[in-house]
C-alpha positions as CSV (number, residue, x, y, z in Angstrom):
1,M,100.5,109.3,92.6
2,S,102.7,105.7,92.6
3,K,105.0,104.4,94.7
4,F,107.4,103.6,91.7
5,S,109.0,106.1,89.6
6,G,111.7,105.2,86.7
7,T,113.4,102.0,86.0
8,E,111.7,100.9,89.6
9,R,108.9,98.4,89.2
10,C,106.0,97.1,90.7
11,V,107.1,92.7,91.7
12,H,103.3,91.5,91.3
13,V,102.9,92.5,87.6
14,P,103.4,89.2,85.6
15,L,106.0,89.5,82.7
16,H,103.3,87.2,80.6
17,M,100.1,89.2,79.9
18,P,96.9,87.6,78.6
19,V,95.8,87.3,75.6
20,A,92.4,87.6,75.2
21,Q,89.9,89.6,74.1
22,P,88.8,91.3,78.1
23,A,85.0,90.5,78.5
24,V,82.1,93.9,77.9
25,A,81.4,92.9,81.5
26,C,82.3,92.0,85.3
27,A,82.8,88.3,85.2
28,T,81.2,88.4,88.3
29,C,77.8,91.1,88.2
30,S,77.7,91.9,84.9
31,T,78.3,95.6,85.3
32,P,80.0,97.3,82.1
33,D,80.9,100.0,83.9
34,N,84.6,100.8,85.3
35,R,85.6,97.5,84.9
36,R,88.8,95.8,85.5
37,Y,91.3,93.3,83.9
38,C,93.1,91.0,86.0
39,L,97.0,91.2,84.3
40,T,97.7,87.5,84.9
41,C,94.5,85.8,83.9
42,G,92.6,87.8,81.8
43,Q,89.4,87.7,84.1
44,V,87.0,91.2,84.6
45,G,85.5,93.1,87.2
46,C,84.6,95.7,88.5
47,C,86.3,99.0,90.7
48,D,85.9,99.8,94.2
49,S,83.6,102.7,93.7
50,L,80.6,99.4,92.4
51,N,80.8,96.4,93.6
52,G,84.5,95.7,94.1
53,H,84.5,92.6,92.5
54,A,88.1,93.0,91.2
55,R,90.0,93.0,94.3
56,A,87.9,90.3,95.4
57,H,89.4,88.1,93.0
58,A,93.6,90.1,93.2
59,H,92.5,88.8,97.2
60,E,91.5,85.0,96.7
61,T,94.2,84.5,93.9
62,G,96.7,86.7,94.6
63,H,96.5,88.5,91.7
64,W,97.6,90.9,92.8
65,V,97.6,93.6,89.2
66,M,94.9,94.9,87.7
67,S,94.8,97.1,84.1
68,A,91.1,99.9,83.7
69,L,88.9,99.2,80.9
70,P,89.4,99.8,77.6
71,L,93.0,98.4,77.0
72,S,95.0,101.4,75.6
73,R,98.3,104.0,76.3
74,L,95.7,105.7,79.4
75,S,95.0,102.7,81.2
76,F,96.1,102.5,84.3
77,V,97.4,99.9,85.8
78,W,96.8,99.2,89.9
79,C,98.1,96.6,92.1
80,Y,96.4,95.4,95.2
81,K,98.7,94.4,96.9
82,C,101.0,97.7,97.2
83,D,97.8,99.2,97.8
84,A,99.1,102.3,94.6
85,Y,99.5,102.9,90.4
86,V,102.1,100.3,89.5
87,I,102.7,101.6,85.2
88,G,102.5,105.0,84.4
89,P,100.2,104.6,81.4
90,A,102.6,104.8,78.4
91,D,104.4,102.2,79.7
92,H,101.5,100.2,80.1
93,P,102.4,96.8,78.2
94,A,98.5,95.6,76.2
95,A,98.7,99.3,74.7
96,I,101.9,99.1,73.5
97,A,101.4,95.3,71.9
98,Q,97.8,96.6,70.8
99,D,99.8,99.8,68.7
100,A,102.3,97.5,67.5
101,V,99.2,95.3,65.9
102,V,97.4,98.0,64.6
103,H,101.3,100.2,62.9
104,A,101.7,96.2,61.4
105,A,97.9,96.2,59.6
106,P,98.5,96.7,55.6
C-alpha cells in the first residue's frame, strides 16, 4: 500500500522522464526478468528478488524512482528513498504518454 494518496506525491519523482526506449535486460547482469526502469536516466536494473541492481543504481546515483517494466498503465512506480509505491498505475506518466502516441497514430 502506498504512503501517498490523492494529490500528495513523492518529492523524488522526476519532473521529466527519459525519452529512450527501455533496454530489454538489466544493464549490470543482463537478466531480462523483473526489470525496473529508472525514471531519471532510463537505466534498466533488475529487482531485489533477483540481484537488486535497480536498488544499487538508486543508492549510487540518487535516482530514487523506478518503474516496473514493461511500461504501461499497470506498471507500478517505486521510490527507494521513501520505500513506497508512489504513483498509481492509472497516473503513470509513461503510460499516459504511450497512450497519447497510440491514440495519435493514423
